[in-house]
DSSP file (Angstrom, degrees, kcal/mol; ACC not computed):
  #  RESIDUE AA STRUCTURE BP1 BP2  ACC     N-H-->O    O-->H-N    N-H-->O    O-->H-N    TCO  KAPPA ALPHA  PHI   PSI    X-CA   Y-CA   Z-CA
    1    1 A M     >        0   0    0      0, 0.0     4,-2.1     0, 0.0     5,-0.1   0.000 360.0 360.0 360.0 -43.9    8.5   10.7    2.8
    2    2 A L  H  >  +     0   0    0      2,-0.2     4,-2.5     1,-0.2     5,-0.2   0.858 360.0  53.5 -69.6 -33.6    9.6   11.8   -0.7
    3    3 A D  H  > S+     0   0    0      2,-0.2     4,-2.5     1,-0.2    -1,-0.2   0.906 108.8  49.9 -64.1 -40.0    7.7   15.1   -0.3
    4    4 A D  H  > S+     0   0    0      2,-0.2     4,-2.4     1,-0.2    -2,-0.2   0.908 110.6  49.7 -62.9 -42.1    9.6   15.6    3.0
    5    5 A Y  H  X S+     0   0    0     -4,-2.1     4,-2.5     2,-0.2    -2,-0.2   0.914 111.2  48.8 -63.5 -43.5   12.9   14.9    1.3
    6    6 A R  H  X S+     0   0    0     -4,-2.5     4,-2.5     2,-0.2    -2,-0.2   0.917 111.2  50.1 -63.4 -42.5   12.1   17.3   -1.5
    7    7 A S  H  X S+     0   0    0     -4,-2.5     4,-2.3     2,-0.2    -2,-0.2   0.898 110.3  50.3 -62.2 -40.6   11.1   20.0    1.0
    8    8 A W  H  X S+     0   0    0     -4,-2.4     4,-2.5     2,-0.2    -2,-0.2   0.927 110.1  49.8 -63.9 -44.1   14.4   19.5    2.9
    9    9 A L  H  X S+     0   0    0     -4,-2.5     4,-2.5     1,-0.2    -2,-0.2   0.909 110.8  50.2 -60.3 -41.6   16.4   19.8   -0.4
   10   10 A E  H  X S+     0   0    0     -4,-2.5     4,-2.2     2,-0.2    -1,-0.2   0.889 110.2  49.3 -64.8 -38.6   14.5   23.0   -1.2
   11   11 A S  H  X S+     0   0    0     -4,-2.3     4,-2.6     2,-0.2    -1,-0.2   0.890 111.7  49.1 -68.2 -37.1   15.2   24.4    2.3
   12   12 A E  H  X S+     0   0    0     -4,-2.5     4,-3.0     2,-0.2     5,-0.3   0.904 109.9  51.9 -65.5 -40.3   18.9   23.5    1.9
   13   13 A L  H  X S+     0   0    0     -4,-2.5     4,-2.1     2,-0.2    -2,-0.2   0.915 111.8  46.2 -61.3 -43.4   19.0   25.1   -1.5
   14   14 A K  H  X S+     0   0    0     -4,-2.2     4,-1.3     2,-0.2    -2,-0.2   0.925 114.0  48.2 -65.1 -44.9   17.5   28.3   -0.1
   15   15 A L  H  X S+     0   0    0     -4,-2.6     4,-0.6     1,-0.2     3,-0.4   0.926 114.8  44.8 -61.6 -45.7   19.9   28.3    2.9
   16   16 A L  H >< S+     0   0    0     -4,-3.0     3,-0.8     1,-0.2    -1,-0.2   0.840 107.0  60.1 -68.9 -32.3   22.9   27.7    0.6
   17   17 A G  H >< S+     0   0    0     -4,-2.1     3,-1.1    -5,-0.3    -1,-0.2   0.820  99.8  56.8 -64.1 -29.9   21.7   30.3   -1.8
   18   18 A N  H 3< S+     0   0    0     -4,-1.3    -1,-0.3    -3,-0.4    -2,-0.2   0.706 111.7  42.4 -73.6 -19.0   21.9   32.9    1.0
   19   19 A A  T X< S+     0   0    0     -3,-0.8     3,-2.0    -4,-0.6     6,-0.3  -0.055  75.1 131.0-112.5  31.0   25.5   32.1    1.5
   20   20 A S  T <   +     0   0    0     -3,-1.1     6,-0.2     1,-0.3    -1,-0.1   0.565  53.1  79.5 -67.5  -7.5   26.4   31.9   -2.2
   21   21 A H  T 3  S+     0   0    0     -3,-0.2     2,-0.5     4,-0.1    -1,-0.3   0.660  80.8  79.6 -74.3 -12.6   29.4   34.1   -1.9
   22   22 A H  S <> S-     0   0    0     -3,-2.0     4,-2.1     1,-0.1     5,-0.2  -0.827  80.0-140.8 -93.6 132.0   31.3   31.1   -0.6
   23   23 A A  H  > S+     0   0    0     -2,-0.5     4,-2.1     1,-0.2     5,-0.2   0.876 102.7  53.3 -58.9 -39.8   32.5   28.7   -3.3
   24   24 A Y  H  > S+     0   0    0      1,-0.2     4,-2.4     2,-0.2    -1,-0.2   0.918 108.7  49.0 -62.4 -43.5   31.6   25.7   -1.2
   25   25 A S  H  > S+     0   0    0     -6,-0.3     4,-2.6     1,-0.2    -1,-0.2   0.881 108.6  53.8 -64.3 -38.5   28.1   26.9   -0.7
   26   26 A F  H  X S+     0   0    0     -4,-2.1     4,-2.1    -7,-0.2    -1,-0.2   0.923 110.4  46.7 -62.1 -43.9   27.7   27.6   -4.4
   27   27 A G  H  X S+     0   0    0     -4,-2.1     4,-2.0     2,-0.2    -2,-0.2   0.900 113.1  48.8 -64.4 -41.9   28.7   24.0   -5.2
   28   28 A Q  H  X S+     0   0    0     -4,-2.4     4,-2.4     2,-0.2    -2,-0.2   0.884 109.6  52.4 -66.8 -38.2   26.4   22.6   -2.5
   29   29 A A  H  X S+     0   0    0     -4,-2.6     4,-2.3     2,-0.2    -1,-0.2   0.905 109.5  49.4 -64.0 -41.1   23.5   24.7   -3.8
   30   30 A N  H  X S+     0   0    0     -4,-2.1     4,-2.4     2,-0.2    -1,-0.2   0.893 110.4  50.9 -63.8 -39.0   24.1   23.3   -7.3
   31   31 A M  H  X S+     0   0    0     -4,-2.0     4,-2.2     2,-0.2    -2,-0.2   0.911 110.4  48.5 -65.3 -42.3   24.2   19.8   -5.9
   32   32 A A  H  X S+     0   0    0     -4,-2.4     4,-2.2     2,-0.2    -2,-0.2   0.901 111.2  50.9 -63.9 -40.6   20.9   20.3   -4.1
   33   33 A K  H  X S+     0   0    0     -4,-2.3     4,-2.2     1,-0.2    -2,-0.2   0.914 110.9  47.9 -63.4 -42.9   19.3   21.8   -7.2
   34   34 A R  H  X S+     0   0    0     -4,-2.4     4,-2.6     1,-0.2    -1,-0.2   0.876 109.5  53.9 -65.2 -36.7   20.4   18.8   -9.3
   35   35 A A  H  X S+     0   0    0     -4,-2.2     4,-2.5     2,-0.2    -2,-0.2   0.907 109.0  48.2 -64.4 -41.4   19.1   16.4   -6.6
   36   36 A I  H  X S+     0   0    0     -4,-2.2     4,-2.5     2,-0.2    -2,-0.2   0.925 112.9  48.2 -63.4 -44.6   15.7   18.0   -6.8
   37   37 A E  H  X S+     0   0    0     -4,-2.2     4,-2.3     1,-0.2    -2,-0.2   0.909 112.9  48.0 -62.5 -42.2   15.7   17.9  -10.6
   38   38 A R  H  X S+     0   0    0     -4,-2.6     4,-2.7     2,-0.2    -2,-0.2   0.899 111.3  50.4 -66.4 -40.9   16.7   14.2  -10.5
   39   39 A L  H  X S+     0   0    0     -4,-2.5     4,-2.3     2,-0.2    -2,-0.2   0.935 112.2  47.2 -61.9 -46.6   14.0   13.3   -7.9
   40   40 A D  H  X S+     0   0    0     -4,-2.5     4,-1.0     1,-0.2    -2,-0.2   0.907 113.7  48.4 -61.0 -42.5   11.3   15.0  -10.0
   41   41 A E  H  < S+     0   0    0     -4,-2.3     3,-0.4     1,-0.2    -2,-0.2   0.905 112.5  48.2 -64.5 -42.7   12.6   13.3  -13.1
   42   42 A T  H  < S+     0   0    0     -4,-2.7    -1,-0.2     1,-0.2    -2,-0.2   0.874 115.4  43.8 -66.2 -38.3   12.6    9.9  -11.4
   43   43 A L  H >< S+     0   0    0     -4,-2.3     3,-2.4    -5,-0.2    -1,-0.2   0.560  81.3 123.6 -86.9  -8.6    9.2   10.2   -9.9
   44   44 A L  T 3< S-     0   0    0     -4,-1.0     3,-0.1    -3,-0.4    -3,-0.0  -0.340  89.3  -0.2 -58.5 121.1    7.5   11.6  -13.1
   45   45 A G  T 3  S+     0   0    0      1,-0.3     2,-0.3    -2,-0.2    -1,-0.3   0.614 113.0 109.9  76.5  12.8    4.6    9.4  -13.9
   46   46 A R    <   -     0   0    0     -3,-2.4     2,-0.5     2,-0.0    -1,-0.3  -0.819  60.6-139.4-119.4 159.2    5.2    7.1  -11.0
   47   47 A V        -     0   0    0     -2,-0.3     2,-0.5    -3,-0.1    -3,-0.0  -0.980  18.8-146.6-115.9 120.5    3.4    6.3   -7.7
   48   48 A A        -     0   0    0     -2,-0.5     2,-0.5    -5,-0.1   -46,-0.0  -0.748  16.3-173.3 -89.1 131.4    5.7    5.9   -4.7
   49   49 A L        -     0   0    0     -2,-0.5     2,-0.5     2,-0.0    -2,-0.0  -0.974   7.7-160.4-129.6 117.2    4.4    3.4   -2.2
   50   50 A L        -     0   0    0     -2,-0.5     2,-0.4     0, 0.0    -2,-0.0  -0.859  14.3-178.8-100.1 127.0    6.1    2.9    1.1
   51   51 A L        -     0   0    0     -2,-0.5     2,-0.1     4,-0.0    -2,-0.0  -0.950  29.6-117.4-123.6 143.2    5.4   -0.4    2.9
   52   52 A E     >  -     0   0    0     -2,-0.4     4,-2.6     1,-0.1     5,-0.2  -0.443  37.1-110.4 -67.1 153.7    6.6   -1.6    6.2
   53   53 A A  H  > S+     0   0    0      1,-0.2     4,-2.3     2,-0.2     5,-0.2   0.880 119.7  51.0 -57.0 -40.1    8.7   -4.8    5.8
   54   54 A A  H  > S+     0   0    0      2,-0.2     4,-2.2     1,-0.2    -1,-0.2   0.891 110.3  49.2 -66.1 -39.4    5.9   -6.9    7.5
   55   55 A E  H  > S+     0   0    0      2,-0.2     4,-2.7     1,-0.2    -2,-0.2   0.920 111.2  49.5 -64.3 -43.7    3.3   -5.4    5.2
   56   56 A A  H  X S+     0   0    0     -4,-2.6     4,-2.7     1,-0.2    -2,-0.2   0.905 110.8  49.8 -62.4 -41.7    5.4   -6.1    2.1
   57   57 A A  H  X S+     0   0    0     -4,-2.3     4,-2.3    -5,-0.2    -1,-0.2   0.909 112.2  47.6 -64.2 -42.0    6.0   -9.7    3.2
   58   58 A A  H  X S+     0   0    0     -4,-2.2     4,-2.3     2,-0.2    -2,-0.2   0.904 113.6  47.8 -65.7 -41.4    2.2  -10.2    3.8
   59   59 A L  H  X S+     0   0    0     -4,-2.7     4,-2.6     2,-0.2    -2,-0.2   0.915 111.1  50.6 -65.4 -43.2    1.4   -8.7    0.4
   60   60 A L  H  X S+     0   0    0     -4,-2.7     4,-2.3     1,-0.2    -2,-0.2   0.915 110.9  49.3 -60.2 -43.6    4.1  -10.9   -1.3
   61   61 A E  H  X S+     0   0    0     -4,-2.3     4,-2.1     2,-0.2    -1,-0.2   0.907 111.2  49.5 -62.7 -42.5    2.6  -14.0    0.4
   62   62 A A  H  X S+     0   0    0     -4,-2.3     4,-1.7     2,-0.2    -2,-0.2   0.897 111.2  49.1 -64.8 -40.5   -0.9  -13.1   -0.7
   63   63 A L  H  X S+     0   0    0     -4,-2.6     4,-1.4     1,-0.2    -1,-0.2   0.894 110.6  50.4 -66.4 -39.0    0.2  -12.5   -4.3
   64   64 A E  H  < S+     0   0    0     -4,-2.3    -1,-0.2     1,-0.2    -2,-0.2   0.883 111.2  48.9 -65.5 -37.4    2.1  -15.8   -4.4
   65   65 A A  H  < S+     0   0    0     -4,-2.1    -1,-0.2     1,-0.2    -2,-0.2   0.825 114.7  45.7 -69.8 -31.2   -1.1  -17.6   -3.1
   66   66 A R  H >< S+     0   0    0     -4,-1.7     3,-0.5    -5,-0.2    -1,-0.2   0.681  86.7 115.2 -86.0 -19.2   -3.3  -15.9   -5.7
   67   67 A S  T 3<  +     0   0    0     -4,-1.4    -3,-0.0     1,-0.2     7,-0.0  -0.091  52.9  51.0 -60.2 147.5   -1.1  -16.4   -8.7
   68   68 A G  T 3   +     0   0    0      6,-0.1    -1,-0.2     2,-0.0    -2,-0.0   0.362  63.9 108.5 118.0  -5.9   -2.2  -18.5  -11.6
   69   69 A G    <   -     0   0    0     -3,-0.5    -2,-0.1     1,-0.2     2,-0.0   0.747  67.7-142.4 -77.9 -22.0   -5.7  -17.5  -12.8
   70   70 A G     >  +     0   0    0      1,-0.2     4,-0.6     2,-0.1    -1,-0.2  -0.195  48.4  96.8  86.1 176.4   -4.6  -15.8  -16.0
   71   71 A G  H  > S-     0   0    0      1,-0.2     4,-1.8     2,-0.2    -1,-0.2  -0.126  88.0 -63.1  90.8 172.0   -6.0  -12.7  -17.7
   72   72 A A  H  > S+     0   0    0      1,-0.2     4,-2.1     2,-0.2     5,-0.2   0.859 130.4  55.2 -64.7 -38.0   -5.0   -9.1  -17.7
   73   73 A A  H  > S+     0   0    0      1,-0.2     4,-2.4     2,-0.2    -1,-0.2   0.919 108.3  48.9 -63.2 -42.1   -5.5   -8.6  -14.0
   74   74 A D  H  X S+     0   0    0     -4,-0.6     4,-2.7     1,-0.2    -1,-0.2   0.879 107.8  54.6 -65.5 -36.4   -3.2  -11.5  -13.2
   75   75 A E  H  X S+     0   0    0     -4,-1.8     4,-1.8     2,-0.2    -1,-0.2   0.917 110.1  46.6 -62.0 -42.4   -0.5  -10.1  -15.6
   76   76 A A  H  X S+     0   0    0     -4,-2.1     4,-2.0     1,-0.2    -2,-0.2   0.918 113.8  48.0 -64.7 -43.5   -0.6   -6.8  -13.7
   77   77 A L  H  X S+     0   0    0     -4,-2.4     4,-2.9     1,-0.2    -2,-0.2   0.865 108.1  55.3 -66.2 -35.5   -0.4   -8.5  -10.4
   78   78 A Q  H  X S+     0   0    0     -4,-2.7     4,-2.6     2,-0.2    -1,-0.2   0.882 106.6  51.4 -64.4 -37.2    2.5  -10.7  -11.6
   79   79 A G  H  X S+     0   0    0     -4,-1.8     4,-2.0     2,-0.2    -2,-0.2   0.928 112.9  44.1 -64.1 -44.6    4.4   -7.5  -12.5
   80   80 A I  H  X S+     0   0    0     -4,-2.0     4,-2.7     2,-0.2     5,-0.2   0.902 112.1  54.5 -64.8 -40.7    3.8   -6.1   -9.0
   81   81 A H  H  X S+     0   0    0     -4,-2.9     4,-2.7     1,-0.2    -2,-0.2   0.926 108.6  47.7 -58.8 -47.1    4.7   -9.5   -7.5
   82   82 A A  H  X S+     0   0    0     -4,-2.6     4,-2.2     1,-0.2    -1,-0.2   0.901 113.8  46.8 -63.1 -41.6    8.0   -9.6   -9.4
   83   83 A R  H  X S+     0   0    0     -4,-2.0     4,-2.1     2,-0.2    -1,-0.2   0.888 113.5  48.3 -69.1 -38.0    8.9   -6.0   -8.4
   84   84 A L  H  X S+     0   0    0     -4,-2.7     4,-2.1     2,-0.2    -2,-0.2   0.906 111.0  50.6 -67.4 -41.7    7.9   -6.6   -4.8
   85   85 A R  H  X S+     0   0    0     -4,-2.7     4,-1.1    -5,-0.2    -2,-0.2   0.912 111.6  48.3 -61.5 -42.7    9.9   -9.9   -4.7
   86   86 A A  H  < S+     0   0    0     -4,-2.2     3,-0.3     1,-0.2    -1,-0.2   0.893 112.5  48.3 -65.0 -39.3   13.0   -8.1   -6.0
   87   87 A A  H  < S+     0   0    0     -4,-2.1    -1,-0.2     1,-0.2    -2,-0.2   0.836 111.7  49.9 -69.6 -32.3   12.6   -5.3   -3.5
   88   88 A A  H  < S+     0   0    0     -4,-2.1    -1,-0.2    -5,-0.1    -2,-0.2   0.663  87.7 104.9 -81.5 -16.1   12.2   -7.7   -0.6
   89   89 A A  S  < S-     0   0    0     -4,-1.1     2,-0.0    -3,-0.3    -3,-0.0  -0.356  87.5 -96.1 -65.3 143.5   15.3   -9.7   -1.6
   90   90 A P        -     0   0    0      0, 0.0     2,-0.3     0, 0.0    -1,-0.1  -0.356  42.6-125.0 -60.2 137.1   18.4   -9.1    0.6
   91   91 A R        -     0   0    0     -3,-0.1     2,-0.3    -4,-0.1    -4,-0.0  -0.666  16.4-120.7 -89.1 138.2   20.7   -6.6   -1.0
   92   92 A A              0   0    0     -2,-0.3    -1,-0.0     1,-0.1     0, 0.0  -0.573 360.0 360.0 -74.4 136.4   24.3   -7.3   -1.7
   93   93 A S              0   0    0     -2,-0.3    -1,-0.1     0, 0.0    -2,-0.0   0.465 360.0 360.0 -86.6 360.0   26.6   -5.0    0.2
């Protein structure tokens, strides 16, 4: 999904670059370029994982059931558990 978004931004940048004689197009091209740079910066050293809501809920439930054994593996799982719980929480509008 993120690769698709990056490809779309690059195609928009190319399209806008061809119409760069218009001030609006120049501004939009700069915005697309900054968006690509920001996406690359944000994703650097990270692994993006997209889960369906049902999958995330099942994984969260499994992690909650498994918690408590101790050790380095549990610490890593607890970190994932906390991030998944935060992501699954309803967002304030």
